[in-house]
C-alpha positions as CSV (number, residue, x, y, z in Angstrom):
1,X,-18.1,-48.5,42.1
2,X,-17.9,-50.0,38.6
3,X,-15.7,-48.7,35.8
4,X,-18.5,-46.6,34.2
5,X,-19.2,-44.8,37.4
6,X,-15.5,-44.2,38.0
7,X,-15.1,-42.8,34.5
8,X,-18.1,-40.5,35.0
9,X,-16.8,-39.3,38.4
10,X,-13.4,-38.5,36.9
11,X,-14.9,-36.7,33.9
12,X,-17.2,-34.6,36.2
13,X,-14.3,-33.7,38.5
14,X,-12.0,-32.7,35.6
15,X,-14.8,-30.6,34.1
16,X,-15.4,-28.8,37.3
17,X,-11.7,-28.3,37.8
18,X,-11.3,-26.8,34.3
19,X,-14.3,-24.6,34.8
20,X,-12.8,-23.2,38.0
21,X,-9.4,-22.6,36.4
22,X,-11.1,-20.9,33.4
23,X,-13.0,-18.7,35.8
24,X,-9.9,-17.8,37.7
25,X,-7.9,-17.0,34.6
26,X,-10.7,-14.8,33.3
27,X,-10.9,-12.9,36.7
28,X,-7.1,-12.4,36.8
29,X,-7.0,-11.3,33.2
30,X,-9.8,-8.7,33.9
31,X,-7.8,-7.4,37.0
32,X,-4.6,-7.2,34.9
33,X,-6.4,-5.2,32.2
34,X,-8.0,-3.0,34.8
35,X,-4.7,-2.2,36.4
36,X,-3.1,-1.5,33.0
37,X,-6.0,0.8,32.2
38,X,-5.5,2.7,35.5
39,X,-1.8,3.1,34.9
40,X,-2.4,4.3,31.4
41,X,-4.9,6.9,32.6
42,X,-2.3,8.2,35.1
43,X,0.4,8.4,32.5
44,X,-1.8,10.1,29.9
45,X,-2.7,12.8,32.5
46,X,0.9,13.2,33.8
47,X,2.5,13.4,30.3
48,X,-0.2,15.9,29.3
49,X,0.6,18.1,32.3
50,X,4.4,17.8,31.6
51,X,3.9,19.0,28.0
52,X,1.6,21.8,29.0
53,X,3.8,23.2,31.7
54,X,7.3,22.0,30.7
55,X,8.1,20.8,34.3
56,X,9.0,17.3,35.3
57,X,7.9,16.1,38.7
58,X,10.9,14.1,39.7
59,X,9.3,12.6,42.8
60,X,6.7,10.9,40.6
61,X,8.5,9.9,37.4
62,X,11.2,7.7,39.0
63,X,10.9,4.2,37.6
64,X,8.4,5.2,34.9
65,X,10.8,4.5,32.1
66,X,10.8,0.7,32.8
67,X,7.0,0.6,32.5
68,X,6.0,-0.4,28.9
69,X,2.6,1.3,29.4
70,X,4.4,4.6,30.1
71,X,6.5,4.2,27.0
72,X,3.5,3.4,24.9
73,X,1.8,6.6,26.1
74,X,4.9,8.8,25.4
75,X,5.1,7.5,21.8
76,X,1.4,7.9,21.2
77,X,1.8,11.6,22.1
78,X,4.9,11.8,20.0
79,X,2.9,11.3,16.8
80,X,0.3,14.0,17.6
81,X,2.0,17.0,19.2
82,X,4.0,19.9,17.7
83,X,5.6,23.1,18.8
84,X,6.2,23.7,22.5
85,X,4.4,20.5,23.4
86,X,6.7,18.5,21.2
87,X,9.7,20.3,22.6
88,X,8.7,19.5,26.2
89,X,8.1,15.9,25.2
90,X,11.5,15.6,23.7
91,X,13.0,17.0,26.9
92,X,11.1,14.4,28.9
93,X,12.5,11.6,26.6
94,X,16.0,13.1,27.0
95,X,15.8,13.6,30.7
96,X,14.5,10.1,31.5
97,X,17.1,8.7,29.0
98,X,14.3,6.8,27.4
99,X,16.2,6.6,24.1
100,X,19.1,4.8,25.8
101,X,16.8,2.5,27.6
102,X,15.1,1.5,24.3
103,X,18.5,1.0,22.6
104,X,19.4,-1.6,25.3
105,X,16.0,-3.2,24.9
106,X,16.5,-3.4,21.2
107,X,19.2,-6.0,21.8
108,X,17.3,-8.0,24.4
109,X,17.1,-11.7,24.1
110,X,13.3,-11.4,24.6
111,X,11.5,-11.1,21.3
112,X,8.5,-9.0,22.6
113,X,10.8,-6.5,24.4
114,X,13.0,-6.2,21.3
115,X,10.1,-5.7,19.0
116,X,8.5,-3.0,21.1
117,X,11.8,-1.1,21.5
118,X,12.7,-1.1,17.8
119,X,9.1,-0.1,16.8
120,X,9.3,2.9,19.2
121,X,12.8,3.9,18.2
122,X,11.6,3.9,14.6
123,X,9.1,6.5,15.5
124,X,11.9,8.8,16.8
125,X,13.6,8.5,13.4
126,X,16.9,10.1,14.3
127,X,20.0,9.6,12.1
128,X,22.2,8.4,15.1
129,X,19.9,5.4,15.3
130,X,20.7,4.3,11.7
131,X,23.4,1.8,12.7
132,X,21.1,0.2,15.2
133,X,18.4,-0.2,12.6
134,X,20.9,-1.7,10.1
135,X,21.9,-4.1,12.8
136,X,18.3,-5.1,13.5
137,X,17.7,-5.8,9.7
138,X,19.4,-9.2,10.6
139,X,17.1,-9.9,13.5
140,X,15.6,-13.4,13.7
141,X,12.1,-12.0,14.0
142,X,10.5,-10.7,10.8
143,X,8.5,-8.0,12.6
144,X,11.6,-6.6,14.1
145,X,13.3,-6.4,10.7
146,X,10.2,-4.6,9.3
147,X,10.3,-1.9,12.0
148,X,14.0,-1.5,11.6
149,X,13.4,-0.9,7.9
150,X,10.7,1.6,8.7
151,X,13.1,3.4,11.0
152,X,15.7,3.7,8.2
153,X,13.0,5.1,5.9
154,X,12.1,7.7,8.5
155,X,15.7,8.7,9.0
156,X,15.6,9.6,5.3
157,X,19.1,8.3,4.2
158,X,18.4,6.7,0.8
159,X,21.9,5.1,0.8
160,X,20.4,2.2,2.7
161,X,17.8,1.4,0.0
162,X,20.1,-1.3,-1.6
163,X,20.1,-3.2,1.7
164,X,16.3,-3.2,1.7
165,X,16.2,-4.3,-1.9
166,X,18.5,-7.2,-1.3
167,X,16.1,-8.3,1.5
168,X,13.4,-8.8,-1.2
169,X,15.3,-11.8,-2.5
170,X,15.3,-13.7,0.8
171,X,12.3,-12.6,2.8
172,X,8.8,-14.2,2.9
173,X,6.1,-12.8,0.6
174,X,4.4,-11.2,3.7
175,X,7.5,-9.2,4.5
176,X,8.3,-8.4,0.9
177,X,4.9,-6.8,0.5
178,X,5.4,-4.6,3.5
179,X,9.0,-3.6,2.5
180,X,7.4,-2.2,-0.7
181,X,5.6,0.4,1.4
182,X,8.8,1.2,3.2
183,X,10.6,1.7,-0.1
184,X,7.8,4.1,-1.2
185,X,8.5,6.2,1.9
186,X,12.0,7.1,0.5
187,X,10.2,8.8,-2.4
188,X,12.2,10.2,-5.3
189,X,15.5,9.9,-3.4
190,X,15.2,6.1,-3.6
191,X,14.6,5.8,-7.4
192,X,18.2,5.9,-8.6
193,X,19.1,3.1,-6.2
194,X,16.1,1.0,-7.3
195,X,16.9,1.5,-11.0
196,X,20.5,0.6,-10.3
197,X,19.4,-2.6,-8.5
198,X,17.2,-3.6,-11.5
199,X,20.2,-3.2,-13.8
200,X,22.6,-5.2,-11.6
201,X,21.0,-8.6,-12.5
202,X,18.6,-9.4,-15.4
203,X,15.0,-9.5,-14.2
204,X,14.5,-13.1,-15.1
205,X,17.3,-14.2,-12.8
206,X,15.7,-12.6,-9.7
207,X,12.7,-13.8,-7.7
208,X,9.7,-12.8,-9.7
209,X,7.8,-11.4,-6.7
210,X,10.8,-9.3,-5.8
211,X,11.0,-7.7,-9.3
212,X,7.2,-7.3,-9.4
213,X,7.3,-5.5,-6.0
214,X,10.0,-3.2,-7.2
215,X,8.1,-2.3,-10.4
216,X,4.9,-1.5,-8.4
217,X,7.0,0.6,-6.0
218,X,8.3,2.7,-8.9
219,X,4.8,3.2,-10.0
220,X,3.7,4.3,-6.6
221,X,6.5,6.8,-6.3
222,X,5.7,8.1,-9.8
223,X,9.2,9.4,-10.8
224,X,9.6,9.5,-14.6
225,X,13.3,8.7,-14.3
226,X,12.2,5.1,-13.8
227,X,10.5,5.0,-17.2
228,X,13.4,3.3,-19.2
229,X,13.8,0.6,-16.5
230,X,10.1,-0.1,-16.5
231,X,10.0,-0.3,-20.3
232,X,12.7,-3.0,-20.1
233,X,10.6,-5.0,-17.7
234,X,7.8,-5.2,-20.2
235,X,10.0,-7.9,-21.9
236,X,10.3,-10.0,-18.8
237,X,9.4,-13.7,-19.0
238,X,7.1,-13.6,-15.9
239,X,3.6,-12.2,-16.7
240,X,3.2,-10.7,-13.2
241,X,6.4,-8.7,-13.7
242,X,5.2,-7.4,-17.1
243,X,1.8,-6.5,-15.6
244,X,3.4,-4.6,-12.7
245,X,5.7,-2.7,-15.1
246,X,2.8,-1.9,-17.4
247,X,0.7,-0.6,-14.5
248,X,3.6,1.4,-13.1
249,X,4.1,3.2,-16.4
250,X,0.8,5.0,-16.0
251,X,2.3,7.2,-13.3
252,X,6.0,6.9,-14.0
253,X,5.9,6.8,-17.8
254,X,6.8,9.4,-20.3
255,X,5.7,9.7,-24.0
256,X,8.4,7.1,-24.8
257,X,6.3,4.5,-23.0
258,X,3.2,4.8,-25.3
259,X,4.5,2.7,-28.2
260,X,5.7,-0.2,-26.0
261,X,2.5,-0.1,-24.1
262,X,0.5,-0.2,-27.3
263,X,2.6,-3.2,-28.5
264,X,1.9,-5.3,-25.4
265,X,-1.8,-4.2,-25.5
266,X,-2.0,-5.7,-29.0
267,X,0.4,-8.7,-28.6
268,X,0.9,-9.9,-25.0
269,X,-0.7,-13.3,-24.4
270,X,-1.6,-12.6,-20.8
271,X,-4.8,-10.7,-20.3
272,X,-3.5,-9.2,-17.0
273,X,-0.7,-7.5,-18.8
274,X,-3.0,-6.2,-21.6
275,X,-5.4,-4.9,-19.0
276,X,-2.7,-2.9,-17.1
277,X,-1.4,-1.6,-20.4
278,X,-4.8,-0.2,-21.3
279,X,-5.2,1.5,-18.0
280,X,-1.7,3.1,-18.2
281,X,-2.4,4.4,-21.7
282,X,-5.5,6.1,-20.3
283,X,-3.4,7.7,-17.6
284,X,-0.8,8.9,-20.1
285,X,-3.7,10.3,-22.3
286,X,-1.6,10.3,-25.5
287,X,-3.7,10.7,-28.7
288,X,-1.5,8.0,-30.4
289,X,-3.2,5.4,-28.2
290,X,-6.8,6.1,-29.2
291,X,-6.8,3.6,-32.1
292,X,-5.1,0.8,-30.1
293,X,-7.6,1.3,-27.2
294,X,-10.5,1.3,-29.6
295,X,-9.4,-2.1,-31.0
296,X,-8.9,-3.4,-27.5
297,X,-12.7,-3.0,-27.0
298,X,-12.9,-6.3,-29.0
299,X,-10.4,-8.1,-26.8
300,X,-11.6,-11.6,-25.6
301,X,-10.9,-10.7,-21.9
302,X,-13.5,-8.7,-20.0
303,X,-11.1,-6.7,-17.9
304,X,-9.1,-5.6,-21.0
305,X,-12.3,-4.3,-22.6
306,X,-13.4,-2.5,-19.5
307,X,-10.0,-0.9,-18.9
308,X,-9.8,0.1,-22.6
309,X,-13.2,1.7,-22.4
310,X,-12.2,3.6,-19.2
311,X,-9.0,4.8,-20.9
312,X,-10.9,6.0,-24.0
313,X,-12.9,8.3,-21.8
314,X,-9.6,10.2,-21.0
315,X,-7.7,10.2,-24.3
316,X,-8.3,12.7,-27.2
317,X,-11.2,11.7,-29.4
318,X,-11.8,8.6,-27.2
319,X,-15.4,9.5,-26.7
320,X,-16.1,9.1,-30.4
321,X,-14.5,5.7,-30.4
322,X,-16.8,4.7,-27.5
323,X,-19.8,5.9,-29.4
324,X,-18.7,4.0,-32.5
325,X,-18.4,0.9,-30.4
326,X,-21.9,1.3,-29.2
327,X,-23.1,1.6,-32.8
328,X,-21.0,-1.4,-33.9
329,X,-21.9,-5.1,-34.3
330,X,-19.7,-6.5,-31.5
331,X,-22.0,-6.9,-28.5
332,X,-19.1,-7.2,-26.0
333,X,-17.5,-4.0,-27.2
334,X,-20.9,-2.3,-27.1
335,X,-21.5,-3.3,-23.5
336,X,-18.0,-2.1,-22.4
337,X,-18.4,1.2,-24.2
338,X,-22.0,1.8,-23.0
339,X,-21.1,1.0,-19.4
340,X,-18.2,3.5,-19.5
341,X,-20.3,6.2,-21.2
342,X,-22.8,5.7,-18.4
343,X,-20.6,5.8,-15.3
344,X,-18.5,8.7,-16.7
345,X,-21.6,10.8,-16.9
346,X,-21.3,11.4,-20.7
347,X,-24.8,10.1,-21.4
348,X,-26.4,12.1,-18.6
349,X,-24.6,15.3,-19.7
350,X,-25.8,14.8,-23.3
351,X,-29.4,14.3,-22.0
352,X,-29.1,17.5,-19.9
353,X,-27.8,19.5,-22.9
354,X,-30.7,18.2,-25.0
355,X,-33.2,19.3,-22.3
356,X,-31.6,22.7,-22.1
357,X,-31.5,23.2,-25.9
358,X,-27.7,23.3,-26.0
359,X,-27.2,20.0,-27.7
360,X,-25.4,19.1,-31.0
361,X,-25.7,16.1,-33.4
362,X,-23.3,14.0,-31.3
363,X,-25.6,14.3,-28.3
364,X,-28.7,13.4,-30.2
365,X,-27.0,10.5,-31.9
366,X,-25.8,9.1,-28.6
367,X,-29.2,9.3,-27.0
368,X,-30.7,7.5,-30.0
369,X,-28.1,4.8,-29.7
370,X,-28.9,4.3,-26.0
371,X,-32.7,4.4,-26.3
372,X,-33.3,2.7,-29.7
373,X,-30.3,0.6,-30.3
374,X,-27.7,0.8,-33.1
375,X,-30.0,-0.5,-35.8
376,X,-32.4,2.5,-35.5
377,X,-29.9,5.2,-34.8
378,X,-28.8,7.0,-37.9
379,X,-26.9,10.2,-38.6
380,X,-29.2,12.7,-40.1
């Protein structure tokens, strides 16, 4: 047998061997999944019966606590049941000492076991677990730290918010983005701590993505006590921070935010900041902003023009500013205004009033602009 035949024989043998191994792995995986499915079905039925009747069959539940499939079933029920069923489920957790078992697992050397335990304890959200969650904020696994933060949020003690805020300075962008959702869960109770954190260190001395995350979080919470802090962030050096603060002021702003937002809409060099400012002025719906938004229809950035047009649809006398833009000489402002008049239903409602005989001169003028163009549309 020459070397070519030998190589072909070895290659064929290895290929057949790998095929057999792949087949066996697939079969074993299928059997394992089937066994897990059968155990899960058993547990779903058993836990359902326990909740319905409030009786625990001791001869059957021995050893169930150690089965991760059983624990998964219990915690899936935990999120869906109330009343007597929830009370019976709590009794099952207490009787089987499931909580204590998970606390031990939360300190396991095995990452998967630790992660599962902390995630399930976070769904219990009991104040006595706060110290464990705080401890797990230093876990080496990011997912464990995230679930520990979720557990603290569900416990509801806002005093831990500064710990989570400090994590924004050291964690990866992936975890920072998810911690933002956790901070939102604290709601209004977390706002004083967030504002205090912003005032501890100037924004330009922190990680920009951390400050940006905090600004967006304040906007999602929508508490107007955050307005002064957000106005201060409009002067940050990082454009993304300014954009986040400008966007947040739409929900968390007060009338005091209107003038600063108009200033950055007119002067900020970054189009993203100007676009967010236009949207927030529309949300605040202050008549002082109408002129600034009308001028923003001539902005060189497409998004700024579109956001300004959308904002004008919700501020006093903004519709007239849109109609004036449609009649004007700037084709970009006209397109933005015409698009907004269309999607907001203003043109269609004007057409319906004309057909019903309930129209006025504004309705007829608008339809002439749309159908004939600005050169042929004239006030009578």
